[in-house]
KEKE-3310 file (N, C-alpha, C; in steps of 0.2 Angstrom, whole numbers, plus 5000, padded with zeros to 4 digits):
npx = (5611:5609:5595:5586:5573:5557:5544:5529:5526:5513:5497:5502:5502:5508:5506:5492:5491:5498:5496:5494:5507:5514:5529:5541:5552:5566:5574:5585:5578:5582:5583:5572:5567:5562:5560:5549:5545:5533:5525:5512:5505:5491:5482:5483:5493:5501:5515:5520:5523:5530:5537:5550:5548:5539:5547:5557:5550:5546:5559:5565:5557:5560:5574:5574:5567:5554:5538:5524:5510:5512:5521:5528:5532:5540:5542:5556:5553:5542:5543:5549:5565:5567:5575:5586:5586:5593:5595:5603:5604:5591:5587:5581:5586:5584:5586:5597:5588:5576:5564:5561:5561:5549:5540:5540:5536:5523:5518:5519:5512)
npy = (5100:5110:5117:5123:5135:5138:5148:5146:5151:5163:5157:5144:5126:5122:5133:5132:5120:5119:5124:5141:5149:5138:5129:5127:5116:5110:5099:5097:5088:5077:5083:5091:5099:5103:5093:5095:5097:5100:5108:5114:5113:5110:5104:5108:5104:5104:5105:5112:5127:5138:5145:5139:5127:5121:5120:5112:5099:5097:5096:5086:5075:5075:5072:5060:5053:5050:5043:5053:5063:5076:5082:5086:5087:5100:5112:5121:5135:5137:5141:5152:5156:5159:5158:5149:5134:5128:5113:5108:5119:5123:5134:5147:5157:5171:5175:5188:5198:5210:5208:5194:5193:5201:5193:5181:5186:5190:5177:5170:5178)
npz = (5675:5660:5652:5637:5638:5632:5624:5616:5600:5594:5587:5584:5584:5595:5604:5605:5611:5623:5639:5644:5653:5657:5660:5648:5642:5632:5620:5606:5592:5581:5565:5564:5573:5590:5604:5616:5633:5645:5659:5669:5681:5681:5690:5702:5712:5728:5729:5719:5715:5710:5694:5692:5699:5691:5679:5684:5685:5672:5665:5672:5668:5654:5655:5660:5651:5653:5653:5647:5643:5642:5632:5616:5599:5591:5578:5574:5571:5578:5591:5604:5611:5627:5638:5650:5659:5674:5681:5691:5701:5702:5694:5684:5670:5662:5644:5637:5631:5625:5619:5620:5634:5636:5630:5637:5650:5647:5644:5657:5665)
capx = (5610:5605:5590:5583:5566:5554:5537:5526:5523:5506:5494:5505:5499:5511:5502:5485:5491:5502:5493:5498:5510:5518:5536:5542:5559:5566:5580:5584:5576:5585:5584:5566:5565:5563:5555:5548:5541:5530:5521:5508:5501:5484:5477:5484:5497:5503:5522:5522:5521:5534:5539:5555:5545:5536:5553:5561:5547:5547:5566:5566:5553:5564:5580:5573:5563:5548:5531:5520:5507:5515:5527:5527:5537:5539:5546:5560:5550:5536:5545:5554:5569:5567:5580:5589:5584:5598:5592:5607:5602:5584:5587:5579:5590:5582:5592:5597:5584:5570:5558:5561:5559:5542:5536:5540:5532:5516:5516:5518:5508)
capy = (5100:5116:5116:5129:5136:5141:5150:5145:5157:5163:5154:5138:5121:5122:5138:5130:5114:5120:5129:5147:5149:5132:5129:5123:5115:5106:5096:5096:5082:5075:5090:5094:5104:5102:5089:5099:5094:5105:5107:5120:5111:5111:5101:5112:5101:5109:5106:5116:5134:5143:5143:5135:5121:5118:5118:5106:5093:5096:5094:5079:5070:5075:5069:5052:5050:5048:5043:5058:5066:5083:5083:5087:5089:5107:5115:5127:5141:5138:5142:5158:5154:5164:5158:5142:5131:5124:5108:5108:5123:5124:5141:5150:5163:5173:5178:5195:5200:5213:5205:5187:5194:5203:5187:5177:5190:5189:5170:5168:5183)
capz = (5667:5658:5646:5635:5640:5627:5624:5610:5596:5593:5582:5582:5587:5602:5608:5606:5615:5629:5643:5646:5660:5657:5659:5642:5641:5626:5617:5599:5590:5574:5561:5563:5578:5597:5608:5622:5639:5648:5665:5672:5687:5680:5695:5709:5717:5733:5729:5713:5717:5706:5688:5693:5701:5685:5675:5686:5684:5665:5664:5675:5663:5648:5656:5661:5645:5657:5649:5648:5638:5642:5628:5609:5594:5588:5573:5576:5570:5582:5598:5605:5616:5632:5644:5651:5666:5677:5686:5697:5707:5701:5692:5677:5669:5655:5640:5637:5625:5628:5616:5623:5641:5636:5628:5643:5655:5645:5645:5663:5668)
cpx = (5606:5601:5587:5576:5563:5547:5535:5524:5516:5503:5498:5501:5502:5507:5495:5485:5493:5498:5497:5501:5514:5525:5537:5550:5560:5573:5579:5582:5577:5586:5577:5564:5567:5558:5555:5543:5539:5526:5518:5504:5494:5479:5479:5488:5501:5511:5524:5519:5524:5535:5545:5553:5543:5542:5556:5557:5547:5554:5567:5563:5558:5571:5580:5569:5556:5542:5527:5516:5509:5521:5525:5533:5535:5544:5550:5557:5544:5537:5550:5558:5569:5572:5583:5587:5590:5595:5596:5605:5594:5583:5585:5583:5587:5587:5591:5594:5577:5564:5556:5558:5551:5538:5535:5536:5525:5514:5515:5513:5501)
cpy = (5106:5114:5122:5129:5140:5144:5149:5151:5157:5160:5147:5132:5120:5127:5136:5124:5115:5126:5135:5147:5143:5133:5124:5122:5110:5104:5096:5089:5081:5082:5093:5099:5102:5097:5092:5095:5100:5103:5114:5119:5113:5108:5103:5108:5106:5110:5110:5123:5139:5140:5138:5128:5117:5116:5112:5099:5092:5093:5087:5074:5069:5071:5062:5049:5047:5048:5049:5060:5074:5084:5083:5089:5096:5109:5120:5134:5142:5140:5148:5156:5160:5164:5150:5140:5127:5119:5107:5112:5126:5132:5143:5156:5165:5175:5185:5198:5203:5210:5198:5188:5196:5197:5182:5180:5189:5182:5168:5172:5181)
cpz = (5665:5652:5644:5637:5634:5628:5617:5606:5595:5587:5579:5586:5594:5606:5609:5610:5622:5633:5645:5653:5661:5657:5653:5641:5635:5624:5610:5597:5582:5571:5560:5568:5585:5600:5614:5627:5642:5655:5667:5678:5686:5685:5702:5714:5721:5732:5723:5713:5712:5699:5688:5695:5695:5680:5677:5685:5676:5663:5666:5670:5657:5649:5657:5656:5648:5653:5651:5642:5637:5638:5621:5605:5591:5583:5576:5576:5574:5589:5598:5611:5621:5638:5644:5658:5668:5682:5692:5703:5706:5699:5685:5676:5662:5651:5640:5631:5627:5625:5619:5630:5641:5634:5634:5649:5654:5646:5652:5667:5669)
residu = (MET:GLU:HIS:PRO:VAL:PHE:VAL:PRO:LYS:LEU:SER:THR:LEU:ALA:GLN:LYS:THR:ILE:ALA:LYS:GLY:SER:ALA:VAL:VAL:GLY:GLN:GLU:TYR:GLU:GLN:SER:GLY:TYR:LEU:VAL:TYR:TYR:GLU:ASN:ASN:LEU:TYR:GLY:ALA:GLU:ASN:ILE:ARG:THR:PHE:GLU:ASP:LYS:ALA:MET:LEU:ALA:ALA:GLY:ARG:MET:GLU:GLU:ASN:TYR:PRO:THR:VAL:ALA:LYS:MET:LEU:CYS:HIS:TYR:ASP:ASP:LEU:ILE:LEU:VAL:GLY:TYR:PHE:GLU:THR:GLN:GLY:ASN:VAL:PHE:THR:PRO:ILE:ASP:ASP:ASP:HIS:ALA:TYR:ALA:VAL:PHE:ALA:GLN:TRP:ILE:GLY)
# end
């Protein structure tokens, strides 16, 4: 399944809440924005090494509606779309946009 990947915009609640470098995947939520799930491996689990590993965990929680504190509702204007994550092959594909790529690179950097 393919999911959009976002980076929170600066000075938003999402940016203040979600740890820098997190994989943030989302799904549209009614007409108010996106329900996003995120993962950053704050506790250093050995099996979470790459951005794709983080995205797989966040996407899995979202797909299963798994209870977690690592989710939040975000207004459309609070997020920047930077790519898509495909759970079938565990692949992140950035969108073809120089600004989005620069934002993503800074976020995970």
